[in-house]
C-alpha positions as CSV (number, residue, x, y, z in Angstrom):
1,X,-32.2,11.6,24.5
2,X,-31.4,10.5,21.1
3,X,-28.6,8.8,20.2
4,X,-25.6,9.9,17.6
5,X,-25.6,9.9,14.4
6,X,-23.2,7.8,12.8
7,X,-20.1,9.5,11.5
8,X,-17.5,7.1,10.3
9,X,-16.2,8.5,7.9
10,X,-15.3,5.1,6.2
11,X,-19.6,4.3,5.6
12,X,-20.7,2.0,3.2
13,X,-23.0,5.3,1.7
14,X,-19.4,7.7,1.9
15,X,-16.9,4.8,1.1
16,X,-15.8,5.7,-2.1
17,X,-15.2,3.0,-4.9
18,X,-12.4,-0.2,-4.8
19,X,-9.5,-0.5,-5.8
20,X,-8.4,-2.6,-8.6
21,X,-9.5,-6.4,-6.8
22,X,-5.2,-7.5,-8.9
23,X,-4.0,-5.3,-6.3
24,X,-4.0,-8.4,-3.8
25,X,-2.3,-10.5,-6.6
26,X,0.0,-7.5,-6.9
27,X,1.1,-6.8,-2.9
28,X,1.1,-10.7,-3.0
29,X,3.8,-11.7,-5.8
30,X,5.9,-9.2,-4.1
31,X,5.2,-9.9,-0.8
32,X,7.2,-13.2,-1.9
33,X,10.0,-12.2,-3.7
34,X,11.1,-9.9,-0.5
35,X,10.1,-13.3,1.7
36,X,12.3,-14.9,-1.1
37,X,15.5,-11.5,-0.2
38,X,14.7,-11.9,3.5
39,X,15.2,-16.1,3.5
40,X,18.5,-15.5,1.3
41,X,19.9,-12.8,3.3
42,X,18.6,-13.9,7.0
43,X,19.7,-17.9,6.0
44,X,23.6,-16.8,4.4
45,X,24.1,-14.4,8.4
46,X,23.0,-17.6,10.2
47,X,25.4,-19.6,8.2
48,X,28.1,-17.0,8.6
49,X,27.0,-16.4,12.7
50,X,27.1,-20.6,12.8
51,X,31.2,-21.3,11.0
52,X,31.7,-18.5,13.3
53,X,30.8,-19.7,16.3
54,X,33.4,-22.2,17.5
55,X,31.8,-23.5,21.4
56,X,27.9,-23.5,20.1
57,X,26.4,-25.9,21.5
58,X,24.0,-28.3,18.8
59,X,21.2,-27.3,20.3
60,X,22.2,-23.7,19.8
61,X,22.5,-24.4,16.7
62,X,19.5,-26.3,16.1
63,X,17.7,-22.9,18.3
64,X,19.1,-20.7,15.6
65,X,17.5,-22.8,12.9
66,X,14.2,-22.8,14.3
67,X,14.3,-19.5,15.0
68,X,15.4,-18.3,10.9
69,X,12.3,-21.0,10.1
70,X,10.1,-19.4,12.2
71,X,11.1,-16.0,10.8
72,X,10.3,-16.6,7.2
73,X,6.8,-18.9,7.6
74,X,5.5,-15.7,9.6
75,X,6.9,-13.5,6.8
76,X,5.7,-15.7,4.6
77,X,2.4,-15.4,6.0
78,X,2.3,-12.0,6.4
79,X,2.7,-11.9,2.8
80,X,-0.6,-14.1,1.3
81,X,-2.6,-12.3,4.3
82,X,-1.6,-8.7,4.2
83,X,-2.6,-7.5,1.0
84,X,-6.1,-9.2,1.6
85,X,-6.9,-7.0,4.5
86,X,-5.1,-4.4,2.9
87,X,-7.6,-4.6,0.5
88,X,-10.5,-4.5,1.8
89,X,-9.6,-1.0,3.6
90,X,-8.5,1.2,1.3
91,X,-11.1,3.1,-0.3
92,X,-10.6,6.2,-2.8
93,X,-13.6,8.8,-3.7
94,X,-13.2,11.5,-6.2
95,X,-15.9,13.8,-6.5
96,X,-16.2,18.1,-7.1
97,X,-14.4,18.3,-3.6
98,X,-11.2,16.3,-4.7
99,X,-10.0,13.1,-3.5
100,X,-10.6,11.5,-0.9
101,X,-8.7,8.2,0.4
102,X,-8.9,6.1,3.1
103,X,-7.2,3.2,3.8
104,X,-5.9,1.6,7.5
105,X,-6.4,-2.1,9.0
106,X,-5.8,-0.8,12.1
107,X,-4.4,3.0,12.2
108,X,-7.1,4.0,10.4
109,X,-6.3,7.6,7.6
110,X,-8.8,9.7,5.2
111,X,-6.6,12.0,3.3
112,X,-8.5,14.8,1.7
113,X,-6.3,16.0,-1.3
114,X,-8.7,19.5,-1.9
115,X,-9.1,20.2,-5.9
116,X,-7.7,24.0,-5.5
117,X,-4.5,22.5,-3.7
118,X,-3.9,20.1,-6.5
119,X,-0.4,21.3,-8.3
120,X,-0.2,18.3,-10.9
121,X,-0.5,14.3,-10.9
122,X,1.6,11.4,-12.1
123,X,0.4,7.9,-12.7
124,X,3.3,5.3,-12.5
125,X,3.7,1.5,-13.4
126,X,6.4,-0.6,-12.3
127,X,7.0,-3.8,-14.4
128,X,4.8,-5.8,-11.5
129,X,2.2,-3.6,-12.2
130,X,2.1,-3.8,-15.3
131,X,2.0,-7.6,-15.3
132,X,-1.4,-6.7,-13.5
133,X,-2.3,-3.9,-15.5
134,X,-2.2,-1.9,-12.6
135,X,-1.3,1.6,-12.0
136,X,-0.2,4.8,-9.3
137,X,-2.4,7.6,-8.9
138,X,0.6,10.6,-7.5
139,X,-1.1,13.8,-6.5
140,X,1.1,16.1,-6.1
141,X,-0.5,19.5,-3.9
142,X,0.5,22.9,-2.5
143,X,1.9,23.1,0.7
144,X,3.9,20.7,3.5
145,X,1.9,17.7,4.5
146,X,1.0,15.2,2.3
147,X,2.7,17.1,-0.5
148,X,2.8,13.8,-2.3
149,X,-0.4,11.4,-2.6
150,X,0.0,8.3,-3.1
151,X,-3.1,5.8,-4.2
152,X,-1.9,2.5,-5.7
153,X,-3.4,-0.7,-7.5
154,X,-5.7,1.1,-9.2
155,X,-6.7,-0.3,-12.5
156,X,-4.7,1.7,-15.6
157,X,-7.6,2.8,-17.3
158,X,-8.6,4.1,-13.8
159,X,-5.2,5.4,-12.6
160,X,-5.6,7.4,-16.4
161,X,-8.9,9.0,-15.8
162,X,-8.3,10.1,-12.0
163,X,-5.4,11.4,-13.2
164,X,-7.2,13.7,-15.8
165,X,-10.4,14.5,-13.9
166,X,-7.7,16.6,-11.6
167,X,-5.9,17.9,-14.1
168,X,-8.2,19.4,-15.2
169,X,-8.7,23.2,-15.7
170,X,-10.4,24.4,-12.6
171,X,-10.0,27.9,-13.8
172,X,-8.8,31.4,-15.9
173,X,-7.1,33.0,-12.4
174,X,-4.1,30.4,-13.5
175,X,-3.4,31.3,-17.3
């Protein structure tokens, strides 16, 4: 009996291209800002809870403080580690058939957008993406499932080139 062929859709020869490595730094900055917001909001809530709890023993207050510190530490660790893992598991490929996006660390997904289903495309860029020279390609398709597919983490010029390539007139029957 012969062994089954390797049908891994993210095999190296079919994997496509990586998103821009600056995406890791940009996502780490986003994560840090979220952790700061989470820390401030939960610390304020913790202080209100401690002030409202008159009969709470000192060990209870200490336990709540340590729990808060643990949650913030875990969130900070996640903000630093996750972007690199996400980057390593995100690939895209544009060919004659359409755009294929493979992503996911634990739950992997492959989204294929056939060229014939592309309605229009956009490229967006927020302030943090602009700081790192990144953009997000957004592809709007016909249909309801995945009617809007986005691919963040592209270099700005690459996102524009992909938008232009996907937006080219494919047939004369659209006139």
